[in-house]
N, C-alpha and C positions, 0 to 999 in steps of 0.2 A: 388789610389782611385778606379780604375777599378777592382783591385783584391778584395778590400774590398766589392765592390758592388756585385761581383760574389760570394764571400763567403757568403754574407748576403742572396742572393737569394737561395743558396743551403741549407740554414737552413730550418727546418720544421716550419710550421706556428705557432705551439704552442711555440716553442723556440723564434721565432721572436716577438710574442706578449709579452712573458715574459720579454725579453730584453727591448722591448719598454716600458713596464710597469716599469721595473727597472730604465730606463733612466728618465722617468717622475717622479718617486719617488725620484731619486737623485736630480733632479732640485728642487722639492718641499722641500726636506730635506735641501738642500743648502740655499734656501730662508728663511726657518724657522730658520736655524742656524745663518744666517747673521742678521736677525731681532732680535732674542733673544740676540745674542752677543752684538749688537749695543745698545739695551735697557739696558743690564747689564752694559756695559761700561759707558753709560750716567749716570746711577744710581750711580756707584762707583765714577765717576768724581764729581757728585754733593755732595756725602758724603765726599770726600776728600776736596772739597771746603769748606764745612761746618766745618770740623775739622780744616782746615787751618785758617779760620776766627776766630773760638773760641780760638785757640792757640795764634793767633796774638793779640787778645784782652787781653788775660792773660799776654802775654809777655810785652805788652805796659804798663800795670798797675803795674806789679810786677817785671819785668825784670827776670822772671823765667818761665820755661816750665816744666809742670808736666809730668813725665816719668812713671806714674803708669800703670800697665798692663791694657790692654783694651782700652787705650786712642787712640792708632793709629792702632789697629788691635786686633786679638785674640792671646792669649798667653802672655808670659812675654815680657818685654821691650827688653831683649837680643835677642829675636827671630826676631826682626825687625831692619831695618836701623834706626840709631839715628836721631832725629830731629835736625834742625839747627836753632840757634837763634843768630842774630848779631844786635848790635846797631851801627848805622852809624851817626857820628857827623860831621856837616859842620860848620866850624868857619871862621871868616873873613880872607881873604888872601888865599882863596881856600885851606884851610887846611881840610883834611878829616881823620877821625879816625874811625877804625872799632874795635869793642869790641865783642869778641866771648863770648857768655853766655853758650854754650854747647860744648861738645867734639864731633867733627863731621869730616867727610872726608874733604880733601882739596877742596876748592871751588874757582872759579875765582873771586877775589875781585873786579875787574873792572866791571863785570856784576852785582854784588851786589850793588856797588855804583851807577851804572847807573839806577838800579831799584829803589833805594832810592831817587835819584834825580827826577825820574818821580813821586814818591809819593808826593814830595813837591809841585808839580804844578797840581796834579790831584784832589785836593780838597777832598771831602768825599769818592771818589772812590778809592778802594785799588787796585793798579795795580798788575798783576800777570805775572810770566814768568817761563818757564821751563829751569832749569840749571843743567848740569851734574856735580856731585861732587863725586870724587873717582870712576868714572865709573858707578854711579847710577844716574838715572834721579830723580830730585827733582822738586817739584812745590813750587815756592817762592811767598810770598805776602808781600807787604810793606805798612806801615801806618805811618803817621807823628805823632811824640810824642810832639816835641817842634818846633815852627817855628817863631823865633824872629830874629831880625837883628844881635843880638850878637851870638846866637847859634841856629843851626837847628839840630834837632835830629830825626832820623827815625828808627823805629823798622822793622827788616826784619826777617821773619820766613820761613823756608822751611821744607816740609814733603816729605818723599820718596813716589814715585809712584810704588815701587816694588810690594806691596801687590795688588794694582789694576791690574798691568800687570800679576802677577801670577794667580790671580783669573780669568782673561780673558783667559789666556793660559789653565787653568784647564777646563774652560767652553768649549773652543774650542775642547780640547781633549775628554771631555765627549760627546760632540755632535758628533765628528767623530766616536768614538767607538759605541755609541748608534745608530747613523744613519747607520753605516756600518753593524751592526748586524741586524737591522731592514730591511736593503736593501737585505741582503743575505736571510733572512727568507721570505721576500716578494717575491723575485724572485723564490726561491725554491718552496714555497707553491703555488704561482701563476702559475708556470709551471705545477704543478700537477693538479691544478684546471682546467687550460686551456686544458691540455691534456685530462682530463676526459670530459670536455665540448665539445671538438673537436672530440671525439671518433666517433660520428655519421658521421662526414666528412671523417674520416679514413675508416669507413665501406663502405661509398659510393666510396671512392677511390679504395678500394680493389675490389668492384663490377665492377667498370669501368675497372680495369686491367683485370679482368676475361673476360669481354665482349671484350676488345681489343685483348686478346690472342685467342679468338674464331675464327676459320676459317669460315668467312662468305661466302666464295665461295663454301663450301661443299654443297652437295645435301641435307643433313639433318643437320640443325643447331639448337642446343639446347640453347635457351636464357631464360631458366626458372629462372635464378638467378635474385634476386631483392635485393635492399638495405633494410635491416631490422633494427630493433631497434626503440628506441623512445628517446625523450628528445632532448636537444640542443636548445630549444627555438622555437618560431613560425617561424622564418626565416629558420632554419634548417629543421623543419617539412615540410615547403613549398618546400624547395629544394629537400628533399627526395621524396616527392610526385611527383614533376615535373620530377625528375630523373627516377623514376619507370614508369611514364607515357611515358617518352621518350623511355625507353627500350621496353615497350609494343608496341609503334609505330614501333620501329625497328623490333621487333619480327613479328608483323603483316605484315610489309612491306616485310620482308624476306619470310614469308609464302606466301604472294600474289605473290612475284616474282617467288618463286619456282613453285607455281601453274600455273603462266603464262608461265613459261618456259616449264612446262610439257604439257600445252595445245598447246604451239607452236610446240613442238616436235611431239605431236600427230597430229596437223594440217598439219605439213610438211609431216608426214608419210601418212596421209589420202589423202592429195592432190597429193602426188607422186603416190599413188596407184590408185587414180581416173584417173590421167592423163595416167598412164601406161596402163590401161584397153583399152581405145580407140586407143591408139598408137599401142598396140599389135594387136588389131582387124584390124586396117588399114594396118599394115605390113603383116598380114596374108592374107587379101583380095588382097593386092598388089601382093603377091606371086601367089595367085590363078588366079589373072587377067593375070599375065605373062604366067602362064601355059595355060590359056584358050584363050590367044590371037590368037592362031592358030585354035581354035575350034569354037564352036557355037557363033554367035554374041549375042544371048540372054543371054548366060552365062556371057559374058563380061559385058553387061549392068547391070546384077544383081550384079556382084562384084563391079562395079563402084558406083551403088546406095548405097550399104552397106558402101563403103568407104566415100561417101559423108555424109551419116547418122552419121557415127562415128566422122567424122571431125566436123560436125555441133554440135554434142553432146559435143565434146571437146571444141569447141568455146564457147558454153553456159557456160560450167564449168569455163573457163578462164575469161569470162565476170563477172560471179558471184564473183570469187576470186578477180579480180581487183576492183570491186565495194566495196567489204568488206574491202579491203586494204585501199582504199581512204576514206571510212567512218571512219575507225580506226584512220587514220592520220588526222582527222578533216578537210579533203579536200572533203567534201560531194559534189558529182556531182549533185547538185540540182539546178533547175532553177525555183524558186518560182514565182508564178503568181496567180491572183485571179481565183479560180476554183470552180465548184459545184460538191461536192462529189456524189450527186444523179446521175448526168450525167455520171460520171466515173463508178459508180456501175451498171448502166443500160448497158453500153457498155461491162463491164466485164461479166455481166450475159448473154448477147447475145453470147459472145465468148465461155463461158462455155457450154451453151446449144448446140451450134454447134459442139463443140469438144467432149462432153461427153453425147451423147443422151441416154445412158443406165442408167443415174442417174436422177431420178425425181428431178426437181429443182423448188424452190419457191423464188420469190423476194418480200420482204415486205418493203415498204417505208412509214414511217409515215409522215415526212414533205415533202413538195413539193420541197424544195431546202435546201441544206446544204453548204452555201458559206464559204470557207476558203482559206488560202494562202498556196500553195504548188506546187510541181512539178507534173503535171498531169500524165506524163509518169511513174514516180516512184510510185505514188499512185495507178495507174492501175496495176503496177507490184505487189504491195502488195496484192491487191484483187485477181489477177490471181494466185499468189503463194498459197494463202490460199484455194482458190477453187480447184486448181489442187491437193493440198495436201489432201483435203477431198475426191476427186475422186480416187486418187492413193491408198489410204490406206483403202478403203472400197470396198466391193463387189458390182458388178453390181446390180442395183435395189435399192441401198441404197439412201434414200432421202437426199438432200442437200438444205440448206436455206441460203439466204443472206438477212439480215435485216438491215435497216437503221433507226436510231432514233436520237434524240437530248437530251442532258442533259445541265444544265446551264453551258454555256461556252465551251461545247464540242460537237463535232460530233461523233457519235458512229456507227461503222459498226461491225456486228456480222456474222461470217461464221460458220454454224452449220451443223452437219451431224448426222445420226442415226446409225452410225457404232458401233463396239464393245467397243469403248472407249480406253483410254490410262491409264495405271497403274500409281499410284501415284509416284513411283520411276522414271518412265520415264517422267512424266510431268515436273519434275524439270530440265530436260536436253534437252527438245525438241528444244530449241532455240540455243543449242550448235552447232558448225559447224561440219559437217560430222557425226552428231549423227543420228542414225536410230533406231526407236523403234523396228523394226523387222530386225535383221541382216541377217536373212535367205533369204530375198528377193534379187533377182538378181539386178544388177546395172541397167538393162534395165527397169525393172518394178518399182524399188524402188526409182529412182532418185539418186542425188548426196549427199543428206543430207545438202544442203546449202539453200534450199528454205526458211525455217522458220528463219534461221539466217539472211538472206537478209531482210525478213519482219521486224524482230526485229530492225535491224540497221536502216532501212529506216524510220520506225515509230518514233524511237528515234530521228533521225536527223530532223524530222518535229516537234519536241517538244511534241510528244504524247507518248502513252504507249500501249503495247499489252499484254493481259493476256489469260490464258487458264483455262477452267473448263471442266472436263471430267468425265463421268461415263458410264457404259454400256448403249448404246442406245442414248446417247446425248453427243456430244463433241462440245464445243463452243469456238472459238477464238474471242476475243473482242478487237477491235482497237478503241482507243480514240484519236482524233485529235482536236486541239484547233480551235474553230470557229473564224471567222473574228471579229475584234473589234466591228463592228456595230451590230453583232448578239449575243454578249455576254449578 
């Protein structure tokens, strides 16, 4: 049984369906054959009974059986088994006499006498019994001719059932041949029809094998193959569409993974470079400090100050990297509480004016308060980064603005400057990590390239969004943060 199950599973779907269809057809043909054969057998039995009753009536009245062709079947009388006609007489003293009226095969006389005795007590009903005569099955019927105390006479007639049995055998043979041919044709044609109908599934299987044989770990993966064709019904169309959508998702996922890996490699390279710069400076100043240890004290202090500066710069870089990593891992280091964005903006404006007096600064506040739920330290960091970005990337004397306003459901902060602007190709990447609009700037003057990335991540973690609009003379970073529920 296990081998048959395994062999069945190895067959193609079209072959399985064709065989299942053939098995179903075989059951249907068998039922049809049994029903038709049973009906024919019943019909022939009824005809034989009618012929037997007619022959018995003739034999009772004339003591003669007509052997003309067509009486007991088709063809001449010699083509069929002869009928049997016997007169049974019962006389006092238990004397029984059998008189044959026809030439017939030898028959068991005791069975004939027993049937005749039953006819004497059955009244108008003519008893019947199957008796074998000469190896041939006959159906006998008996009827009383005379029933007096002196003499009891019974007519017994038997007709062969060979014609009925031969007809049933021919019917069964015809059914077997016809049904066999029909079954072979049905399975063969059905297999071809199913194979054509399942061709779309075969195409999808071929496409799946192509995808499975593709090296998905390669740097460049081509998944342009799709399941094509048409037909197969609504279900197959839906399956083909879902299959192609699945491949599209895989293709997009692989492309996104490749881009993410490329960004990760670039991130690691940039981070390594950024960390190497202050480390190199610290090592150089340490060597100079060792050389100047025996010299002027002022020289030593200058080298120590530079080392502290570079160490502080590296610490800020590591803090930004750690913050971004925690934000990426959905472990946002936020401590939300009710805050007023106006108060945070005023504090950020004071800090900017104190640190960058060479940039004219304007603070514009429309509402008196913008209450929201957020981390005040991180929101201050967002505004500080945007203001510092405006100061670092513009020349001295360039005006800078910080505007606060409200929109339905949102608190809006805009940081603008009157600098040269950012080109469209750079605007799409300003929030990428370690990306600098001007690669020619030194690390000291240009920063690490993480400020805007931190802004984007922190604003997103607060449920807001940050956008950029820039043209020569006007660059505006817009931060939108959700207001508190009572202010919506």
